[in-house]
C-alpha positions in Angstrom: -9.6 22.6 5.7 -12.2 20.8 7.8 -12.9 19.0 4.4 -9.9 17.5 4.5 -10.0 16.1 7.9 -13.7 14.8 7.5 -14.0 11.0 6.7 -17.2 11.0 4.4 -15.4 12.4 1.3 -12.7 9.5 1.8 -15.4 7.2 2.3 -17.5 8.5 -0.7 -14.3 8.5 -3.0 -13.4 4.8 -1.9 -17.0 4.0 -2.8 -16.9 5.4 -6.3 -13.5 3.5 -7.0 -15.0 0.2 -5.8 -18.4 0.6 -7.7 -16.2 1.6 -10.8 -14.0 -1.4 -10.9 -17.2 -3.9 -9.9 -19.1 -2.5 -12.8 -16.1 -2.9 -15.1 -15.4 -6.3 -13.5 -12.1 -5.5 -12.7 -11.6 -8.2 -9.9 -8.1 -7.5 -9.1 -8.8 -4.2 -8.5 -11.7 -4.8 -6.3 -9.5 -7.3 -4.4 -6.8 -4.7 -4.1 -9.3 -2.0 -2.8 -10.5 -4.6 -0.2 -7.1 -5.0 1.1 -6.4 -1.7 1.2 -9.4 -1.0 3.2 -8.3 -4.0 5.5 -5.2 -2.5 5.9 -6.3 1.3 6.6 -8.7 -0.6 9.3 -5.9 -2.4 10.7 -4.0 0.6 11.3 -6.7 2.6 12.3 -7.6 -0.1 15.2 -3.8 -0.5 16.1 -3.3 3.1 16.7 -6.4 4.1 18.1 -6.8 1.3 20.8 -3.3 0.3 21.8 -0.6 3.2 20.7 -2.8 6.2 21.7 -3.8 5.0 25.1 -0.2 3.5 25.5 1.5 7.0 25.0 -1.3 9.2 26.0 -1.0 12.7 25.0 -3.5 15.3 25.3 -4.6 17.1 22.3 -3.3 20.9 21.9 -6.7 22.2 21.7 -7.5 20.7 25.2 -4.5 22.0 27.0 -3.1 25.0 25.2 -4.7 28.3 25.6 -2.8 29.8 22.4 -4.4 27.1 19.6 -7.0 28.4 17.7 -9.7 25.7 16.9 -11.1 26.0 14.1 -13.7 23.3 13.9 -14.1 21.1 17.2 -11.4 19.7 19.4 -12.3 15.9 19.0 -11.3 13.2 21.1 -8.9 13.3 24.2 -5.6 11.6 23.0 -3.3 13.1 20.3 -0.2 11.3 19.6 -0.2 9.7 16.8 -2.7 11.3 14.5 -5.0 8.5 13.0 -5.7 10.7 10.5 -2.0 11.1 9.2 -1.3 7.0 9.8 -4.7 6.2 7.8 -3.7 8.6 4.8 -0.2 7.6 4.9 -1.0 3.9 4.8 -3.8 4.7 1.9 -1.0 6.7 -0.1 1.6 4.2 -0.1 -0.6 1.2 -1.1 -2.0 3.2 -3.9 1.3 4.4 -5.0 2.2 0.7 -5.2 -0.9 -0.3 -6.9 -1.9 2.7 -9.3 1.9 3.4 -10.1 3.8 6.8 -9.8 1.3 9.4 -11.0 -1.8 8.5 -8.9 0.5 7.5 -6.2 2.2 11.2 -5.9 -1.4 12.4 -6.0 -2.4 10.4 -3.0 0.9 11.3 -1.4 0.0 14.9 -1.7 -3.3 14.3 -0.4 -2.0 12.6 2.6 0.3 15.8 3.2 -2.6 17.7 3.0 -4.6 15.7 5.4 -1.6 15.8 8.2 -1.2 19.6 7.6 -5.1 20.1 8.0 -4.8 18.4 11.6 -2.3 21.0 12.7 -4.0 23.9 10.9 -7.3 22.7 12.8 -5.6 22.8 16.2 -6.0 19.3 17.1 -2.8 17.9 16.5 0.7 18.7 17.4 3.2 18.6 14.0 4.9 15.5 15.8 1.8 13.7 16.1 1.2 14.0 12.5 4.5 13.0 11.3 4.8 10.2 13.6 1.3 9.3 12.2 2.6 9.4 8.8 6.0 7.1 9.5 3.6 4.6 11.3 1.3 4.5 8.1 4.3 3.8 5.8 5.5 1.2 8.2 1.8 -0.4 8.6 1.5 -0.5 4.5 5.0 -1.8 3.8 4.4 -4.9 6.9 0.9 -5.3 5.2 2.4 -5.6 1.7 5.2 -7.6 2.8 2.9 -10.1 4.8 0.4 -10.4 1.9 3.4 -11.3 -0.3 4.5 -13.9 2.3 0.8 -15.6 2.4 0.6 -15.6 -1.3 4.0 -17.2 -1.8 3.1 -20.0 0.9 -0.7 -20.6 0.1 -0.7 -19.6 -3.5 1.9 -22.1 -4.8 -0.7 -24.9 -3.0 -3.9 -23.7 -3.6 -3.7 -21.6 -6.7 -1.1 -23.1 -8.6 -1.9 -21.8 -12.4 -2.3 -18.3 -10.9 1.1 -18.8 -8.8 2.9 -19.5 -11.8 2.0 -16.3 -13.8 2.6 -14.2 -10.7 4.8 -15.8 -8.1 5.3 -12.7 -6.1 2.9 -9.7 -5.4 5.7 -7.5 -4.9 7.9 -8.1 -7.6 5.7 -9.4 -10.8 8.2 -9.4 -13.4 8.6 -7.7 -16.6 5.8 -9.5 -18.3 3.2 -9.0 -15.8 4.3 -5.3 -15.3 4.3 -4.6 -18.9 0.9 -6.1 -19.3 -0.9 -4.5 -16.7 1.1 -1.4 -16.2 1.9 -1.8 -12.6 4.5 -2.8 -10.7 2.5 -4.0 -7.4 -0.6 -6.1 -7.1 -2.2 -6.8 -3.8 
């Protein structure tokens, strides 16, 4: 279970996707992966630096004698779970970017990450649920913000591209049929 909570497998997987897209010169996917990485970074910083200290709930492994710690306890603060926030942010954006089948796999992985945090004794279940909800909100907010930015700046700075894709959230039937995806960051 600690493998699901470790950061290095996720960075390795992201690096493989990024290199594969770069080698194939799929610059749309490279750009999308960079936006997903920026979204996760934003979610991580906002959750860890602002929300956790503001709420200040101590981890169960620091206060409960009944909790069995599998690996190590981690930091001091617990609510909300950064792992759940980041996994949910990734899963929602991946669902929009890659479609239903890979998106469901990413969401299943996010659920396993959340379960692993409770199993390892470093979070209460409510920490994970709150982190997942925040991740969905961050992903939706980032997608909406990028679309609003594209609609305002794309029309002026990239008129040819903008005419082909006026909305990132609703690319239209022609673009969706050609690319096979319903959303492109």
